[in-house]
C-alpha positions as CSV (number, residue, x, y, z in Angstrom):
1,M,-23.4,-90.5,-4.1
2,R,-25.0,-88.5,-1.9
3,F,-23.1,-85.0,-1.9
4,I,-22.8,-84.9,-5.8
5,K,-26.5,-83.7,-5.8
6,P,-26.0,-80.6,-3.0
7,I,-23.0,-79.7,-4.9
8,L,-25.1,-79.9,-8.8
9,I,-27.9,-78.4,-6.6
10,G,-25.6,-75.3,-5.0
11,L,-23.3,-75.0,-8.2
12,T,-27.2,-74.5,-10.0
13,G,-28.4,-72.2,-8.0
14,L,-24.6,-69.9,-7.8
15,S,-25.5,-70.0,-11.4
16,L,-28.9,-68.5,-12.1
17,V,-27.9,-65.8,-9.3
18,M,-24.9,-64.8,-10.8
19,I,-27.1,-64.4,-14.2
20,A,-29.6,-62.7,-12.9
21,I,-27.3,-60.1,-11.5
22,S,-25.7,-59.6,-14.5
23,S,-28.9,-59.4,-16.9
24,L,-29.3,-56.2,-14.1
25,L,-26.0,-54.8,-15.6
26,P,-25.9,-52.9,-18.6
27,G,-24.6,-54.4,-22.1
28,E,-22.0,-51.4,-22.7
29,V,-20.1,-49.5,-20.8
30,M,-18.5,-45.9,-21.6
31,T,-14.9,-45.3,-20.3
32,S,-13.8,-41.4,-20.3
33,K,-11.2,-39.0,-19.5
34,W,-10.5,-35.4,-20.2
35,V,-8.2,-32.6,-20.2
36,M,-8.4,-28.8,-20.4
37,V,-5.5,-27.6,-22.4
38,H,-4.5,-23.8,-22.5
39,G,-5.1,-22.5,-26.1
40,E,-7.7,-22.3,-29.1
41,T,-9.3,-25.3,-30.5
42,A,-8.1,-25.8,-33.9
43,P,-4.8,-26.8,-33.0
44,V,-5.9,-29.3,-30.8
45,L,-7.5,-30.4,-33.1
46,A,-5.4,-30.5,-35.9
47,E,-3.5,-32.4,-33.4
48,I,-5.9,-35.2,-32.8
49,R,-7.1,-35.6,-36.5
50,D,-3.0,-35.5,-37.8
51,L,-2.8,-39.9,-37.4
52,R,0.7,-39.7,-37.7
53,K,1.3,-37.3,-34.7
54,W,-0.8,-40.1,-32.4
55,P,2.7,-42.4,-31.5
56,E,3.8,-39.2,-29.8
57,W,0.9,-39.0,-27.0
58,N,-0.9,-41.8,-27.5
59,G,-0.1,-44.5,-24.6
60,L,-1.9,-46.8,-26.9
61,L,0.9,-46.8,-29.2
62,T,4.2,-46.6,-27.2
63,G,6.4,-49.2,-28.1
64,V,4.8,-50.5,-31.1
65,N,5.7,-52.4,-33.8
66,N,4.8,-51.7,-37.7
67,F,3.0,-48.9,-37.0
68,S,1.8,-47.3,-40.1
69,V,-1.4,-44.8,-40.8
70,N,-3.0,-45.3,-44.3
71,L,-5.2,-41.8,-45.2
72,K,-7.1,-40.7,-47.8
73,P,-7.5,-38.1,-49.6
74,G,-8.4,-35.3,-46.2
75,Q,-6.1,-36.0,-43.0
76,T,-9.0,-37.5,-41.3
77,D,-11.4,-38.5,-43.8
78,T,-13.8,-41.9,-43.0
79,G,-11.6,-44.4,-44.0
80,S,-8.3,-43.4,-43.1
81,T,-6.9,-46.2,-40.3
82,V,-3.7,-46.7,-37.9
83,S,-2.4,-49.5,-37.3
84,W,0.3,-51.6,-35.5
85,T,1.4,-54.6,-33.9
86,D,1.4,-55.0,-30.3
87,Q,4.2,-56.3,-28.1
88,R,2.3,-59.8,-28.1
89,G,2.3,-60.2,-31.8
90,G,-1.6,-59.4,-31.8
91,K,-2.6,-56.9,-34.7
92,N,-4.6,-53.7,-34.1
93,A,-6.5,-50.7,-35.5
94,F,-7.9,-47.8,-35.2
95,V,-10.1,-46.5,-38.4
96,V,-11.7,-43.2,-38.7
97,T,-15.4,-43.5,-39.1
98,E,-16.5,-40.3,-38.6
99,N,-15.5,-36.7,-38.6
100,N,-17.1,-33.5,-37.1
101,E,-16.6,-30.1,-35.7
102,K,-15.6,-31.2,-32.5
103,G,-13.6,-34.0,-33.5
104,I,-12.9,-38.1,-34.4
105,V,-14.8,-41.2,-34.1
106,T,-13.2,-44.4,-34.4
107,T,-13.5,-48.1,-34.4
108,M,-10.6,-50.0,-32.5
109,T,-10.2,-53.1,-33.4
110,M,-7.1,-54.2,-30.5
111,G,-6.1,-58.3,-32.0
112,E,-9.1,-60.3,-32.6
113,G,-11.5,-58.7,-29.9
114,R,-14.5,-57.0,-31.2
115,P,-14.5,-53.5,-32.6
116,I,-15.2,-50.7,-29.6
117,E,-16.0,-47.0,-30.8
118,S,-13.8,-44.5,-29.6
119,G,-13.1,-41.2,-30.3
120,F,-11.8,-37.5,-29.4
121,S,-14.4,-34.5,-28.9
122,V,-12.5,-31.2,-28.2
123,E,-14.9,-28.2,-26.9
124,K,-14.1,-24.4,-26.1
125,R,-14.5,-24.5,-22.3
126,Q,-13.5,-20.9,-21.3
127,S,-12.2,-18.1,-22.6
128,D,-8.6,-19.7,-23.2
129,S,-8.7,-23.1,-23.0
130,V,-10.5,-26.4,-24.7
131,Q,-11.5,-29.6,-23.2
132,V,-10.7,-32.7,-24.0
133,V,-12.5,-35.2,-23.9
134,W,-11.0,-39.2,-24.8
135,F,-14.0,-41.9,-24.5
136,I,-14.0,-45.5,-25.6
137,I,-17.0,-47.1,-25.7
138,E,-17.7,-51.1,-25.3
139,K,-20.8,-52.7,-26.5
140,L,-20.9,-56.4,-23.5
141,K,-22.5,-59.7,-24.3
142,W,-24.8,-61.1,-21.9
143,Y,-22.2,-63.8,-20.0
144,P,-21.8,-62.9,-16.4
145,W,-18.4,-62.5,-17.0
146,E,-18.1,-60.0,-19.9
147,K,-20.7,-57.7,-17.3
148,F,-18.3,-58.2,-14.2
149,Y,-15.4,-57.0,-16.7
150,G,-17.7,-53.9,-17.7
151,M,-17.6,-52.5,-14.0
152,M,-14.2,-53.0,-13.6
153,A,-13.3,-51.3,-17.5
154,G,-12.8,-47.9,-16.5
155,D,-10.0,-49.1,-14.0
156,M,-8.5,-50.9,-16.4
157,K,-8.3,-48.4,-19.4
158,G,-8.5,-44.9,-17.2
159,P,-5.1,-44.3,-16.0
160,L,-3.0,-45.0,-19.6
161,M,-6.4,-42.9,-21.1
162,Q,-5.4,-40.0,-18.7
163,E,-1.7,-39.9,-19.1
164,S,-2.5,-39.9,-22.9
165,L,-4.0,-37.2,-22.4
166,D,-1.8,-35.3,-20.1
167,K,0.8,-35.8,-22.9
168,L,-1.2,-34.4,-25.2
169,K,-1.9,-31.8,-23.2
170,A,1.7,-30.4,-22.5
171,K,2.8,-30.8,-26.4
172,L,0.3,-28.7,-27.5
173,E,0.7,-26.2,-24.6
174,R,4.5,-26.2,-25.3
175,E,4.1,-25.9,-29.4
């Protein structure tokens, strides 16, 4: 019994320190990757806005089951969706929430998880090239493990995002 009290005090102190440290971390994390594509803005935007072509370059959609696209009257009007089942049986979807002159914004739902804002932005940066940016913005809960996950989110998602953008670049520069 003598050892239980110090152990409980130590665990309580450790928990309070973890909560205090995690409260200093941001409640939102953004991961973004970009690539320069040789060409004009219009064909790049057309490729990104054509949700049916996403499996050709988007790594999230490689080897998925039950892939379907539900387009509203315009290809990327608000409410158009891409849905699929991953290898573990989880239902996933992108829903277009905004379509503007620079790209699209979607809400991404992976399984039973919280919705995540994601999108693509295309901007002319040089006379012969455009910059394509893929961004993901996640809102984090106050839990310490969520905040610590936020510190690693870019390392977890970044490689797949960059690989997808590189495939998009190669596809667009071949055409």
